[in-house]
OpenMM code with the backbone's topology and positions (N, CA, C; nanometers):
from openmm import Vec3, app, unit

residues = "MET ASP ILE TYR ASP ALA GLY ILE PHE ALA ILE LYS GLN GLY GLY ALA LEU GLY VAL LEU LEU SER ILE ASN GLY PHE PRO ASP GLY HIS GLN GLU ALA PHE THR ARG PRO PRO SER PHE ILE GLY ILE ASP GLY SER ASP ILE PHE LEU VAL LEU ASP GLN ARG VAL ARG LEU ASP GLU LEU LEU ARG GLN LYS MET ASN VAL ALA MET GLU ALA GLY SER PHE PHE PHE SER ALA LYS ASP MET ILE LEU GLU".split()
positions = [
    Vec3(2.2751, 16.0339, 22.3155),
    Vec3(2.2578, 16.1797, 22.3195),
    Vec3(2.2795, 16.2289, 22.1712),
    Vec3(2.1884, 16.3065, 22.1233),
    Vec3(2.2051, 16.3752, 21.9906),
    Vec3(2.2759, 16.4987, 21.9999),
    Vec3(2.2996, 16.5655, 21.8962),
    Vec3(2.3748, 16.6927, 21.8969),
    Vec3(2.2977, 16.8046, 21.9691),
    Vec3(2.1688, 16.7987, 21.9650),
    Vec3(2.0818, 16.8926, 22.0409),
    Vec3(2.0976, 16.8762, 22.1879),
    Vec3(2.0891, 16.7462, 22.2350),
    Vec3(2.1046, 16.7208, 22.3766),
    Vec3(2.2377, 16.7553, 22.4272),
    Vec3(2.3415, 16.7448, 22.3433),
    Vec3(2.4745, 16.7804, 22.3833),
    Vec3(2.4868, 16.9322, 22.3972),
    Vec3(2.4168, 17.0050, 22.3183),
    Vec3(2.4161, 17.1559, 22.3349),
    Vec3(2.3550, 17.1931, 22.4581),
    Vec3(2.2399, 17.1322, 22.4950),
    Vec3(2.1738, 17.1654, 22.6178),
    Vec3(2.2648, 17.1332, 22.7410),
    Vec3(2.3255, 17.0097, 22.7337),
    Vec3(2.4282, 16.9754, 22.8342),
    Vec3(2.5355, 17.0783, 22.8566),
    Vec3(2.5831, 17.1266, 22.7361),
    Vec3(2.6999, 17.2195, 22.7416),
    Vec3(2.6507, 17.3466, 22.8153),
    Vec3(2.5336, 17.3922, 22.7858),
    Vec3(2.4919, 17.5157, 22.8444),
    Vec3(2.4714, 17.4970, 22.9915),
    Vec3(2.4250, 17.3882, 23.0380),
    Vec3(2.3922, 17.3710, 23.1814),
    Vec3(2.5184, 17.3506, 23.2601),
    Vec3(2.6237, 17.3017, 23.1974),
    Vec3(2.7452, 17.2707, 23.2695),
    Vec3(2.8409, 17.3861, 23.2939),
    Vec3(2.8154, 17.4973, 23.2248),
    Vec3(2.9052, 17.6150, 23.2540),
    Vec3(3.0424, 17.5994, 23.2053),
    Vec3(3.1356, 17.5957, 23.2880),
    Vec3(3.2787, 17.5876, 23.2574),
    Vec3(3.3319, 17.4520, 23.2429),
    Vec3(3.2584, 17.3510, 23.2394),
    Vec3(3.3070, 17.2148, 23.2301),
    Vec3(3.3552, 17.1882, 23.0916),
    Vec3(3.4479, 17.1044, 23.0723),
    Vec3(3.5003, 17.0549, 22.9518),
    Vec3(3.4861, 16.9035, 22.9343),
    Vec3(3.4063, 16.8575, 22.8327),
    Vec3(3.3841, 16.7131, 22.8211),
    Vec3(3.4356, 16.6696, 22.6884),
    Vec3(3.4158, 16.5447, 22.6626),
    Vec3(3.4506, 16.4789, 22.5414),
    Vec3(3.3270, 16.4268, 22.4676),
    Vec3(3.3103, 16.4709, 22.3511),
    Vec3(3.1956, 16.4198, 22.2625),
    Vec3(3.2486, 16.3308, 22.1576),
    Vec3(3.2044, 16.2094, 22.1673),
    Vec3(3.2539, 16.0986, 22.0833),
    Vec3(3.1464, 16.0689, 21.9749),
    Vec3(3.1903, 16.0705, 21.8435),
    Vec3(3.1000, 16.0483, 21.7285),
    Vec3(3.1822, 15.9553, 21.6326),
    Vec3(3.1480, 15.8323, 21.6182),
    Vec3(3.2185, 15.7383, 21.5293),
    Vec3(3.2183, 15.7906, 21.3892),
    Vec3(3.0986, 15.8447, 21.3404),
    Vec3(3.0843, 15.8870, 21.1992),
    Vec3(3.1237, 16.0299, 21.1775),
    Vec3(3.1826, 16.1004, 21.2799),
    Vec3(3.2150, 16.2379, 21.2608),
    Vec3(3.1063, 16.3350, 21.2982),
    Vec3(3.1256, 16.4613, 21.2781),
    Vec3(3.0292, 16.5622, 21.3158),
    Vec3(2.9660, 16.6362, 21.1957),
    Vec3(2.8375, 16.6471, 21.1969),
    Vec3(2.7715, 16.7099, 21.0850),
    Vec3(2.8248, 16.8536, 21.0637),
    Vec3(2.8326, 16.9006, 20.9410),
    Vec3(2.8692, 17.0383, 20.9069),
    Vec3(2.7624, 17.1328, 20.9675),
    Vec3(2.8138, 17.2393, 21.0192),
    Vec3(2.7178, 17.3336, 21.0788),
    Vec3(2.6955, 17.3132, 21.2263),
    Vec3(2.7166, 17.1931, 21.2814),
    Vec3(2.6972, 17.1834, 21.4220),
    Vec3(2.8134, 17.2115, 21.5084),
    Vec3(2.9342, 17.2261, 21.4552),
    Vec3(3.0463, 17.2522, 21.5308),
    Vec3(3.0455, 17.3947, 21.6017),
    Vec3(2.9619, 17.4910, 21.5398),
    Vec3(2.9531, 17.6244, 21.6025),
    Vec3(2.8806, 17.6063, 21.7347),
    Vec3(2.8018, 17.5088, 21.7618),
    Vec3(2.7291, 17.4934, 21.8815),
    Vec3(2.8168, 17.4786, 22.0087),
    Vec3(2.9463, 17.4437, 21.9818),
    Vec3(3.0365, 17.4189, 22.0945),
    Vec3(3.1584, 17.5050, 22.0911),
    Vec3(3.1490, 17.6290, 22.0378),
    Vec3(3.2634, 17.7212, 22.0231),
    Vec3(3.2432, 17.8369, 22.1172),
    Vec3(3.3629, 17.8896, 22.1535),
    Vec3(3.3787, 18.0122, 22.2344),
    Vec3(3.2925, 18.0249, 22.3521),
    Vec3(3.3232, 17.9918, 22.4686),
    Vec3(3.4394, 17.8865, 22.4904),
    Vec3(3.3796, 17.7485, 22.4536),
    Vec3(3.4699, 17.6583, 22.4151),
    Vec3(3.4130, 17.5200, 22.3795),
    Vec3(3.3772, 17.4457, 22.5064),
    Vec3(3.2710, 17.3765, 22.5126),
    Vec3(3.2276, 17.2946, 22.6191),
    Vec3(3.2822, 17.1492, 22.6109),
    Vec3(3.3158, 17.1133, 22.4830),
    Vec3(3.3550, 16.9720, 22.4546),
    Vec3(3.4821, 16.9793, 22.3608),
    Vec3(3.5526, 16.8685, 22.3655),
    Vec3(3.6432, 16.8413, 22.2573),
    Vec3(3.5840, 16.7172, 22.1833),
    Vec3(3.5916, 16.7192, 22.0565),
    Vec3(3.5281, 16.6144, 21.9821),
    Vec3(3.6330, 16.5078, 21.9342),
    Vec3(3.5893, 16.3895, 21.9471),
    Vec3(3.6643, 16.2781, 21.8963),
    Vec3(3.5866, 16.1935, 21.7994),
    Vec3(3.6452, 16.1707, 21.6767),
    Vec3(3.5614, 16.0879, 21.5794),
    Vec3(3.6262, 15.9565, 21.5549),
    Vec3(3.5728, 15.8758, 21.4736),
    Vec3(3.6133, 15.7421, 21.4409),
    Vec3(3.7536, 15.7370, 21.3887),
    Vec3(3.7822, 15.8349, 21.2993),
    Vec3(3.9244, 15.8389, 21.2438),
    Vec3(4.0372, 15.8652, 21.3494),
    Vec3(3.9967, 15.9478, 21.4511),
    Vec3(4.0830, 15.9624, 21.5703),
    Vec3(4.1100, 15.8306, 21.6418),
    Vec3(4.0022, 15.7679, 21.6683),
    Vec3(4.0122, 15.6445, 21.7519),
    Vec3(4.1037, 15.5411, 21.6616),
    Vec3(4.0754, 15.5366, 21.5354),
    Vec3(4.1527, 15.4347, 21.4545),
    Vec3(4.2983, 15.4688, 21.4625),
    Vec3(4.3335, 15.6000, 21.4438),
    Vec3(4.4781, 15.6372, 21.4455),
    Vec3(4.5479, 15.6147, 21.5864),
    Vec3(4.4606, 15.6312, 21.6845),
    Vec3(4.5187, 15.5985, 21.8254),
    Vec3(4.5413, 15.4507, 21.8372),
    Vec3(4.4358, 15.3637, 21.7948),
    Vec3(4.4487, 15.2189, 21.8056),
    Vec3(4.5568, 15.1621, 21.7124),
    Vec3(4.5789, 15.2303, 21.6060),
    Vec3(4.6741, 15.1916, 21.5162),
    Vec3(4.8201, 15.2379, 21.5586),
    Vec3(4.8281, 15.3027, 21.6673),
    Vec3(4.9486, 15.3603, 21.7310),
    Vec3(5.0204, 15.4596, 21.6407),
    Vec3(4.9416, 15.5312, 21.5584),
    Vec3(5.0029, 15.6359, 21.4792),
    Vec3(5.0032, 15.7694, 21.5472),
    Vec3(4.9166, 15.7824, 21.6466),
    Vec3(4.9011, 15.8991, 21.7354),
    Vec3(4.8728, 15.8533, 21.8754),
    Vec3(4.9553, 15.9163, 21.9684),
    Vec3(4.9326, 15.8784, 22.1159),
    Vec3(4.8145, 15.9514, 22.1622),
    Vec3(4.7300, 15.8765, 22.2455),
    Vec3(4.6082, 15.9275, 22.2998),
    Vec3(4.6366, 16.0569, 22.3805),
    Vec3(4.7380, 16.0601, 22.4660),
    Vec3(4.7643, 16.1669, 22.5503),
    Vec3(4.7999, 16.2972, 22.4674),
    Vec3(4.8798, 16.2730, 22.3629),
    Vec3(4.9198, 16.3833, 22.2721),
    Vec3(4.7935, 16.4326, 22.1965),
    Vec3(4.7068, 16.3515, 22.1489),
    Vec3(4.5897, 16.3876, 22.0805),
    Vec3(4.5021, 16.4675, 22.1678),
    Vec3(4.4767, 16.4279, 22.2917),
    Vec3(4.3951, 16.5073, 22.3852),
    Vec3(4.4527, 16.6407, 22.4162),
    Vec3(4.5880, 16.6489, 22.4358),
    Vec3(4.6553, 16.7680, 22.4673),
    Vec3(4.6460, 16.8695, 22.3433),
    Vec3(4.6573, 16.8164, 22.2209),
    Vec3(4.6430, 16.9026, 22.1096),
    Vec3(4.4999, 16.9433, 22.0897),
    Vec3(4.4050, 16.8627, 22.1118),
    Vec3(4.2663, 16.8954, 22.1019),
    Vec3(4.2358, 17.0065, 22.2009),
    Vec3(4.2811, 16.9985, 22.3182),
    Vec3(4.2568, 17.0961, 22.4262),
    Vec3(4.3191, 17.2262, 22.3915),
    Vec3(4.4392, 17.2237, 22.3338),
    Vec3(4.4986, 17.3506, 22.2956),
    Vec3(4.4305, 17.4247, 22.1858),
    Vec3(4.3854, 17.3457, 22.0849),
    Vec3(4.3115, 17.4043, 21.9749),
    Vec3(4.1825, 17.4541, 22.0286),
    Vec3(4.1188, 17.3874, 22.1152),
    Vec3(3.9889, 17.4368, 22.1811),
    Vec3(4.0101, 17.5652, 22.2487),
    Vec3(4.1088, 17.5744, 22.3266),
    Vec3(4.1268, 17.6931, 22.4118),
    Vec3(4.1809, 17.8178, 22.3257),
    Vec3(4.2741, 17.7817, 22.2267),
    Vec3(4.3241, 17.8878, 22.1525),
    Vec3(4.2379, 17.9439, 22.0275),
    Vec3(4.1895, 17.8381, 21.9587),
    Vec3(4.1071, 17.8713, 21.8375),
    Vec3(3.9552, 17.8750, 21.8617),
    Vec3(3.9134, 17.8244, 21.9804),
    Vec3(3.7723, 17.8097, 22.0062),
    Vec3(3.7022, 17.7102, 21.9257),
    Vec3(3.7717, 17.6092, 21.8684),
    Vec3(3.7104, 17.5074, 21.7893),
    Vec3(3.7072, 17.3754, 21.8726),
    Vec3(3.5922, 17.3034, 21.8739),
    Vec3(3.5833, 17.1930, 21.9600),
    Vec3(3.6426, 17.0631, 21.8900),
    Vec3(3.6704, 17.0701, 21.7581),
    Vec3(3.7250, 16.9563, 21.6880),
    Vec3(3.8547, 16.9831, 21.6218),
    Vec3(3.9463, 16.8996, 21.6402),
    Vec3(4.0835, 16.8979, 21.5775),
    Vec3(4.1031, 16.7507, 21.5370),
    Vec3(4.1275, 16.7230, 21.4100),
    Vec3(4.1388, 16.5798, 21.3692),
    Vec3(4.2815, 16.5334, 21.3916),
    Vec3(4.2927, 16.4071, 21.4348),
    Vec3(4.4213, 16.3456, 21.4499),
    Vec3(4.5026, 16.3373, 21.3236),
    Vec3(4.4256, 16.3332, 21.2065),
    Vec3(4.5023, 16.3335, 21.0819),
    Vec3(4.5824, 16.4590, 21.0665),
    Vec3(4.5401, 16.5635, 21.1191),
    Vec3(4.6269, 16.6886, 21.1091),
    Vec3(4.7581, 16.6791, 21.1936),
    Vec3(4.7611, 16.5927, 21.2878),
    Vec3(4.8865, 16.5712, 21.3653),
    Vec3(4.9837, 16.4885, 21.2833),
    Vec3(4.9353, 16.3982, 21.2040),
    Vec3(5.0225, 16.3207, 21.1134),
    Vec3(5.0776, 16.4040, 21.0066),
    Vec3(5.0071, 16.5029, 20.9517),
    Vec3(5.0523, 16.5725, 20.8415),
    Vec3(5.1455, 16.6800, 20.8936),
    Vec3(5.1618, 16.7165, 21.0180),
    Vec3(5.2505, 16.8188, 21.0674),
    Vec3(5.3943, 16.7744, 21.0596),
] * unit.nanometer
topology = app.Topology()
chain = topology.addChain("A")
for resn in residues:
    res = topology.addResidue(resn, chain)
    for name in ("N", "CA", "C"):
        topology.addAtom(name, app.Element.getBySymbol(name[0]), res)
């Protein structure tokens, strides 16, 4: 599924919240496609690495990503930001 297909899926799903996984991250300018209200929370390769390296717990990462999605309307929050806090 490319970013365009994900956008079509988001529109058709209405109020559903899903996870969009991209190992190489998300292209600049495409994040706006999933804002207000976000249809997805994004997870990238660096997020997965930090979880597998046990530097961030998966449940805490998902909780933080959902909070940012609901409060700020942004579908992506990096796990790196959790380590810096």
